[in-house]
C-alpha positions in Angstrom: -27.2 -64.6 -52.8 -26.0 -68.3 -52.7 -22.4 -68.9 -52.0 -20.0 -70.3 -54.6 -19.1 -73.2 -52.3 -22.8 -74.0 -51.9 -23.4 -73.9 -55.7 -20.4 -76.2 -56.2 -21.7 -78.6 -53.6 -25.0 -78.7 -55.4 -23.4 -79.4 -58.7 -21.2 -82.1 -57.1 -24.2 -83.7 -55.6 -26.0 -83.7 -58.9 -23.0 -85.3 -60.6 -22.7 -87.9 -57.9 -26.4 -88.8 -58.3 -26.0 -89.2 -62.0 -23.0 -91.5 -61.5 -25.0 -93.6 -59.1 -27.9 -93.8 -61.6 -25.5 -94.9 -64.3 -23.8 -97.5 -62.0 -27.2 -98.9 -61.2 -28.0 -99.2 -64.9 -24.7 -100.8 -65.6 -25.2 -103.3 -62.8 -28.7 -104.1 -64.2 -27.3 -104.7 -67.7 -24.4 -106.8 -66.3 -27.0 -109.0 -64.4 -29.1 -109.4 -67.6 -26.0 -110.2 -69.6 -25.0 -112.9 -67.2 -28.5 -114.5 -67.4 -28.4 -114.3 -71.2 -25.0 -115.9 -71.4 -26.0 -118.7 -69.1 -29.0 -119.4 -71.2 -26.9 -119.3 -74.3 -24.5 -121.8 -72.9 -27.3 -124.1 -71.9 -28.8 -124.0 -75.4 -25.3 -124.7 -76.9 -25.0 -127.8 -74.6 -28.5 -128.9 -75.6 -27.6 -128.6 -79.3 -24.5 -130.6 -78.7 -26.4 -133.3 -76.8 -29.0 -133.6 -79.6 -26.2 -133.9 -82.1 -24.7 -136.7 -80.1 -28.1 -138.5 -79.9 -28.8 -138.1 -83.6 -25.3 -139.1 -84.7 -25.1 -142.4 -86.6 -24.5 -145.4 -84.3 -22.1 -148.2 -85.4 -23.0 -151.9 -85.1 -21.7 -152.2 -81.6 -24.3 -149.7 -80.5 -21.7 -147.0 -79.7 -21.5 -143.5 -81.1 -18.5 -143.5 -83.5 -17.3 -140.2 -82.2 -17.4 -141.5 -78.6 -15.6 -144.8 -79.6 -12.8 -142.7 -81.2 -12.7 -140.3 -78.2 -13.6 -137.4 -80.4 -17.0 -136.3 -79.0 -18.2 -133.1 -80.6 -17.7 -130.0 -78.6 -20.6 -127.7 -77.7 -21.4 -125.5 -80.7 -19.9 -127.8 -83.4 -23.3 -128.6 -84.7 -23.8 -124.9 -85.6 -20.2 -124.4 -86.6 -19.8 -121.8 -83.8 -17.9 -122.4 -80.6 -19.5 -120.6 -77.6 -17.1 -118.1 -76.1 -17.6 -117.0 -72.5 -16.8 -113.3 -72.2 -14.1 -112.4 -69.8 -16.6 -110.4 -67.6 -18.6 -113.5 -67.1 -15.5 -115.5 -65.9 -14.3 -113.0 -63.4 -15.4 -113.2 -59.8 -15.4 -110.1 -57.7 -12.3 -110.2 -55.5 -12.0 -108.2 -52.3 -8.3 -107.9 -51.3 -7.3 -107.5 -47.7 -7.0 -103.7 -47.0 -3.6 -102.3 -46.4 -2.2 -98.8 -46.3 -2.1 -97.2 -49.7 -4.5 -99.6 -51.4 -6.8 -97.6 -53.7 -10.6 -98.2 -53.7 -10.3 -98.8 -57.4 -9.1 -102.4 -56.8 -12.7 -103.2 -55.7 -15.7 -103.7 -58.0 -18.2 -100.9 -58.5 -20.6 -102.4 -56.0 -18.0 -102.4 -53.2 -16.8 -98.9 -54.1 -20.4 -97.7 -53.9 -20.7 -99.0 -50.3 -17.4 -97.4 -49.3 -18.4 -94.1 -51.0 -21.7 -94.0 -49.1 -20.1 -94.8 -45.8 -17.3 -92.2 -46.5 -20.0 -89.6 -47.1 -21.6 -90.5 -43.8 -18.3 -90.3 -42.1 -17.4 -87.0 -43.6 -20.8 -85.6 -42.5 -20.4 -87.3 -39.1 -23.7 -89.1 -39.5 -22.7 -92.4 -38.0 -23.0 -96.0 -39.2 -25.5 -97.4 -41.7 -27.5 -100.6 -41.9 -27.8 -102.6 -45.1 -31.4 -101.7 -45.3 -30.5 -98.0 -45.2 -27.8 -98.6 -47.8 -30.4 -100.3 -50.1 -32.7 -97.3 -49.8 -29.8 -94.9 -50.3 -28.9 -96.7 -53.5 -32.5 -96.5 -54.7 -33.1 -100.2 -54.4 -36.2 -101.8 -53.0 -35.5 -102.8 -49.4 -36.6 -106.3 -50.0 -34.8 -109.1 -48.1 -33.0 -110.4 -51.2 -31.4 -107.0 -51.9 -30.7 -106.2 -48.3 -29.0 -109.6 -47.8 -26.9 -109.1 -51.0 -25.7 -105.8 -49.5 -25.1 -107.5 -46.1 -23.0 -110.2 -47.7 -20.8 -107.6 -49.5 -20.6 -105.5 -46.3 -19.6 -108.5 -44.2 -16.9 -109.4 -46.8 -15.6 -105.9 -46.6 -15.5 -106.2 -42.8 -13.6 -109.5 -43.0 -11.0 -107.9 -45.3 -10.5 -104.8 -43.1 -12.3 -102.2 -45.3 -15.3 -101.7 -43.0 -16.0 -102.0 -39.3 -19.1 -103.3 -37.6 -19.1 -101.6 -34.2 -22.7 -102.8 -33.5 -24.2 -105.8 -35.2 -25.6 -104.8 -38.6 -24.3 -101.2 -38.4 -21.3 -100.5 -40.7 -18.7 -97.8 -40.9 -15.4 -97.4 -42.7 -12.6 -99.0 -40.8 -10.2 -96.7 -39.0 -7.4 -96.8 -41.6 -9.8 -96.6 -44.5 -11.7 -93.5 -43.2 -11.0 -90.4 -45.3 -9.0 -92.3 -48.0 -11.2 -91.9 -51.0 -8.9 -93.7 -53.4 -12.0 -94.6 -55.4 -13.8 -91.3 -55.4 
C-alpha cells in the first residue's frame, strides 16, 4: 500500500510539471509576441516613410510638413498611433541578492533556474550545467538555448543568487539555498 506522503509527492511532482509546461508555453507566446510587435512597428515606420515620400512637395523642393517642423508620426497615415505594450518595454532585471529578498522579484525564467537548482540542492544531487538545465526544462540542448541559459545563470552568479564552484556548474548561493521565496 503506497504511503500518503508518497502519493502527495507524486501529485506535487505532477503539478510542478504542469506549471513548467505552462511556463514554457507562456515563454513561447511572449517570444512570438515580441517578434510580431517588432514587425508591426517596422510596418508602421514604413507606412510613415511612404507617406512622407508621397506628400506634396512645395516649390523649394521641401516637404511642407518638414519645413514647418511637423513631420507626421508613425501611424498617422492610418489614423492609428502604434502603442508599444508595457511587456515589450520591460527588460528583465536581476537585483543583487540580499537576505529576505523573495524569488518573485525575478522573471519566470530566472525563477525556473532557481527552482531547478533548489530541487537539486534539496535532493543533494549537486550542481547542474546549463546543458543539463536545458534538458531538464524540456528544451533542445542546442548551442543557442544552452548559451541563453548560461547567460542567465552567469547573471544570477554576478548578482549573488547562484554560485559557480566549478566552471560551468551552478548551484544556489549559500544564503539563497533553502529560501524558496518563489516556490
